[in-house]
N, C-alpha and C positions, 0 to 999 in steps of 0.2 A: 661358531655353531649357531644354528637358527634357534630363536627363542620359542617357548610355547605360545600358542595363539588361541585367543578367545574370539569366536565369530558366531553370527546368528544365521540360521537357516530356517525361514518361516517363523514359527512361534517357538523355536527351540534354540537354546544356546549350546555351543559345542566347544570343548577344550581339546586341543591337539598338542602332542609333544613335538619336539624338534624334528622327529622323523616323519611327522604327519600321521601318527597313530592316534586314534580317538582315546582320550583319557576319561572324559565324562560328558554327560549331557544333562540339560535341565529344561523342562518346559516353563515358559514364562508364565502362562496362565491357561487353564483348561477352557476358559471362555474366550472365543475369538475376538469379541468386542473389547474385552479388557486387555488382551494381548496387543491388539492394534493400538489402543491408547498408550500402552507402555512404549511401544516401538516408535510411534510418531511423536511421543513426548520425550524422545531421546533418553528414556530410562530414568529420568529425573524423579518420577513419582515412586520408583522402587525404594523400599526402605533401606537406609544406609547399612544396616546390619547385613541385609541380603547382598548388597553390592560388595561389601567387604569379603563376604564368603566367596563371591565369584572370584575376587582377586586371589584369595588364599588357595582356592581350589586349583588355580592355574600355576601356582608356585611363584607368586610375587616375591621379589621385585623384577624377576626376569620376564614376566608376562607382557605380551603385546596384544592389543585388541583393535577391532575395526573402529573407525573414528568416533561414531556415536557412543559406543561402549567405553572407549578410552576416555572420552569427555566426561561421561557420567561417573566413572571411577576416579578420574582425576579431581573431580569436585570434592571428593573425600580425602584429598591429599595422599592418595595411594600411588605408589611408584609403578605405574602401568604405562607402557609406551604405546604409541600409535603404530599399528601394523603397516608394514610396507606392502606395496601392491603384490610383490612376489609371495609374501607371507599369506596374504588373503587368497591368492590363487591356489596355493598349496593346501590351505584349509578347506576351501570350497570344493576342491577336487576330491577331498577325502570324506566329505559329508555323506552320511548314509541317505538313501532316497527316502522321501516322506510320501505318505499316501496322497494321491491327487486330490481326493475329496477334502482332506484336512487342509491342504494348501489353499484350495478355493474358499474354504470357510474363513480363512484369515485374509485373503486378498480382497474380498468384497467389503468387509468393514474397514479395511485400511483405505480402500479407494473412496468410500463414503466420507471417512474422516478427513482425508486429504482435500477433497472438494470443499467440505465444510470449512476447514481451516483457511483455504484460499479465499473463499467468499467472505470470511469474517476478518480478513486481513485489512490493514489500514488503507491500502490502495483501493480495494473494492468498496470499503465503507465510504471513503471520500468520493469516489466516482458516483456511487449510488446517491449520496446526499446532494452532490452538486447537480446531478441531473434532475432530481426531484425538486430542488430549489429553483432551478431554471424553469421547470414545467409550471410550478406554482406562480412564479413571477409572470409568466405569459398568461396564465389563467386569470390572475388578478387584473392584468391590463385589459383583457377581453371583458371581464365582468364590469370593470369601471366604465368602459366604453358603452356596453349594452345598457347599463343603468342610466347613463347620461342621455341615451337616446329615448328610452321608453318611460322613464320615471322623472324626467326633468320638469314636466309641467306640474304646477301646484294642485291641479285638479284633473279629473278625467278617469276613465275606466281602469288605468294602470297605476294611478297615484296611490291607491290603497295598498299596493304591494311594496311600496318604498321601504317600509319598516322591516318587512321580511327580508328584502334584499340587503338592507343595512346589517341585520343580524347575521345573515349568511356571510357577508363580506368580512364582518368582524371575526367570525370563527375561522375563516380562510386565512386572514392576516395573522391570527394567533398561531395557526399551524405553520405558516411561513416563517414567523419569527422563531419558533421552536427549532425548525430545520436550520435556520441561520446560526442559532446558538450552538447547535451540534457541529456544524461546519467549522465554526471558529475554534472549538476545542480540538476537533480532529485535525484540522489543517495546521494549527499551531504546534501540535505534537509531532505530526508527520513531516511537515516541510516548514520549519520555523523561520528560516531565512527568507524563503519565498513569501510566506504569509506576512512577514514584517515589511517586505518591499512593496507588494502589490495589494495587500489585504487578504484575509482568509478566504473570502468568497471568490475572488478572482483566482487565487492560488488553486482552489478546489476545481474551478471551471477549466483551468489550464490542464490540470492533471486528468480531468474527465475527457478533455479533447484529445490528449495524447494517449490515454489508456492506463497509464501508471506513472509513478514517480520516476522509475528507471527509464521508461520510454521518453518522458519529458527531459530527463537529464541528458539523453543522447541527441536531443534536438539542438540545432544551431539557433542563434539569435533570430535570424531571418525566418526560420521555420516557426519559432514561437510567436513571432509577430503576426503570422498568418493563421495560426491555429484557430479553428472555429469559423473561418471566413466562409460565407455562403456562396460566393462566386469564385470561380477559378481565375487566377491571375492570367492576363493576356497582354500582349505588347501595347494594345490600344487603351484598354480600360480594365483595371483590376483592383481589388481591395488593397488598401494600405495596411490594414490590420484586421484581426479577427476578434476573439473575445477580449483581447487586451485593450480594446477601445473603452472598457469599463474601468480602466486604471485611474487612480486618484490623480487629479490635475489635468487630465487630457482634455476634458470639456472646457477648461478655462482658457485654452489656447485658441488662437484663430485657426481656421481650417488649414491654411497653408503651412502651419508649423506642427500640426498634430502628427504628421508622418515622421518628422524628425524626432519628436519626443518618443513616439512608439518604437522607433529603431533603438534608441538609447535604452528604453525600459526593457525591451526584449533581450538586449545583450546583458543587462544587469540580471534579469530573471534567469538567464542561462547560467550565470555564475552562481546565483543563489541556489538553484535547484541541484546543481552539481555538488555544491558544498553539503546540502542536505542529504544527498544520496550517497556520496562517496567519502567525504572527510569529516562530516558532522562538526565542522568549524562554525563558530558564531560570527557571521559576516553581516548580519542584518543591519546594524547601525551604520556601518561604513557604506553599505550599498544605498541606504536611504539618504545619506548625506550626498552621495554622488547623484542620486536621482533628483534631489531638491536643488542641487547646484545647476543641473542641466535645465530643470524647469524654470529656475530664475533667469537663466540666460535667454531662454526662448521667450519668456514674458517680456524681457527688456529689449529683445531684438527689434531693429527698425523694420517698419513695414516696407 
């Protein structure tokens, strides 16, 4: 016999018996914004007493609920199962129609909250920080070059502006360091293995070049090696690496060995980011040992 079902339609909860008849309904909140917060928060902010009442109303322990509701009730150790697809189809077919205006009032705040949550996610945060840090680094380089050109002379019409330029650069550098500190925290939390292997700044730049941690985890080692390259590879002359050229140890090697090291590092980076994205295993130290071993081999290779 089919169990009773708890399901949501818009901002209303519905209880149906085994035959699909409506047993009860309850509005989540009269305010659409508050209801949207409850729904997108997977009902965790609902008071435990109210959640227990939901289970009791459906005749627990036989009640089954849609996944988010089942999860919220299960946190209270209530015996509520997850509804099967057939249970949900039966419940949704029996739901009474809601006024269109009421549905629209809920859909709009839910859409706004969903976009806000996506933009506040770790991927978007890391991508935004990495792009801002790269922009600041380029701006600092341009500023240094400009000052070296027009304020290098000890005297002259522009020499009096040297102190103002120094203060501006100091403020710029402080902002850059603050962004780097935020990147270190965000990258270490979001991609710990990758940050350990290549450093937080480069880990953030790789994710920014790919678009997200999941997208980077789907990249092959050869693709990671070329992420961020400015020129397209061609048979005659193409880049050997993209942003990975900033990896620790790469600049210590002769030019003819840098490509080999970049290939190894990109392959290890692919392992690291997949562990971060899929398994959450701590592989950082082992990957660093493999990286350092390869770097030592290339340093000692004969010319």
